[in-house]
N, C-alpha and C positions, 0 to 999 in steps of 0.2 A: 345383489345385496347379500351380505354375510349374515348368518343367524348367530354365529359365535361372537364372543366379545372382541372388540378391537384389541390388537396386541398391545401389551404394556410397553411403554417406551423404555429402552435399555437405559438403566441408570449409569451414571458416570460417563455419559456421552452427551453430545449436543445435537438437537433436532431442530426442524424448521416447520412453521405453520403459516399458511396464507389463507386469504378469503375473509368474508364478512363475519364468520364465526370464530376467527382466530383468538379473540380475547376470551370467549367462552371456553375454548379448548385449553388455553393457558391457565385459566382459573380452575377448571376441572382438574387439570394435572396438578396444580398446587394443592387442591383438596385431597387428591389421591395420595400424594407424597406426604401429606400431613406433617409439615415442618415449616420453618421460616422460608419465605420467598422474597427475593429481591427483584424488583421490576425496574429496569433501567431504560430511560428514554431521553431523547434530545429535548431540551427545554423549549425550543421553538414550536414543537408539535402542539397544536391547539387541542387535540383530543386528550381529555382528562379521564382518569379512572377515579371513581368515588368508592373507596374500599367498603364503606358501609352498604353500598348498593349491591354488593356481591356477598353479603354476610351469610346467605344460604349456602354458598360454596366454600368460602374460606373466611376465617376470622380476621377482621381488620388488624388485630394485633400480630398476626402472622405475616402481614404484607408490608414491606418497606418499599417506598417509592424513591427513586433517585433520578434527578434531572441532570443532564450533562450538556456541555456546550456544543458538542458535535459528535459525529459517529465514531471518530477515533477515540474520544473519551468514553463513549458508550462501550466500545470493545475493550478498552483498558479496564474499566470498572468491572465488566462482566468477567473478563479473564481472571482478574485478581480475586473476585468473589468466588468463582468456581474453584480456583486453586486453593483457597483458604479452607474450604469445607464447612464454613460457618452457616451456610444455608443449604436447604434441600434442593431448591430450584432457583435458577437465575433466568428471568425472562428479559430479553433485550429486544427493543423495537428498532429495527434497522431501516434506514431510509435509502440506502444504496447497496448494491451487491458487494459481497466481500470476496476476496481472492482465496485461493487454496491455502496460502500461508496463514492468513488470519483465521480461517476455518480450522486448520490443523492446530493452531495455538489454542483455540477454544477447546478442541477435543482433548489435547494433552492436559490442559488445566482442569477440565471436568474429571478426567481419569485420576489425576493427582489428588484432587480434593474430594473424590467420591460424591460429587454433586451432579445434578442434571441441568443442562442448558437448553433453553428454547428460544429460538430467534423468530420473531414475528416479522414476516417479509411480505412484499407485494408479489402478485402472481408471476411477474416477469423476472423475479430474482431467484436465487438459490445457489448454494455452495456445494461443490463436489465433496466437501469434507463432511457434510451433514449425514448423520446415521439414518434418519428418516425425514421425509417431507410430507406434510398433511395439507389437504385443501378442505376447509371447513366452511359450512354455510348454515344459517338458520333455515328451518323448514316451517312454513306457515301452517299452524294448526290452531284454530280458534279456542280449543280447550287446553292446549299445552304450549306455553311460551318457551319451554326449555328444549323443544325438539330440534335436533341438529342432524345434519348429514356430514359425516367425516369420511374423507377419501384418502387413503394412503397411496400417494403417487410416487414415492421413492422409498425403497427399503433395502439397505445393504445386506441384511441378514434374514430375509424372509419374503413372503409373498405380498402382493398388493391387494387392496379390497376397498369396499364401500360399506359403511355401516350407518344406520339410522339409530340415534341414541337420544336418551333424555336423562336429565339429572333429577333424582328424587331427593328433595331436601330433607324429608323426614328420616330416610335411611342413610343419607349422605353417600349414595351410591349411583353409579352410572348404569343404565339399563339399555340393552339393545332392544329395539322395538320395530314393528312393521312400519313401512313407509306410510305417511299420512294418507288417509283415504283408502287404505287397503284392508 
């Protein structure tokens, strides 16, 4: 386990996150970037996000939800939003793996618009074009419901690592902590 803070995600790039803690990772990133966030998902997905439920992380007024018909539309909306530079972060929920071409288009759009992209994927997915890939999971702690384990499993420009982190709502900051029970 690392004692230093997790590396910041490179801005103007697209990253990936998987695992049961992926939504918490995405919302924490939105809070850290402190700007408008667009969350794009396919409309058939029954999992819903209630923005007021995450108000300790990000203001509901900073979070725009967009439902699309299919993954192709999700990628198109994400690409145009990244390219426009109108938002700090574009979170896209992907249901199928994307190819190198789609991944590269997202990277070019992020660079052009100076925005950050984050794809929420399942464990068996991943694009070679992603700058980083994270595996995130909540860690049970009876006294702290925000405790998470974040593992950097792919990094094009640095080392890999594992961090136990918690969100402090009062300071609106992420802290590296010892693993639960240690």
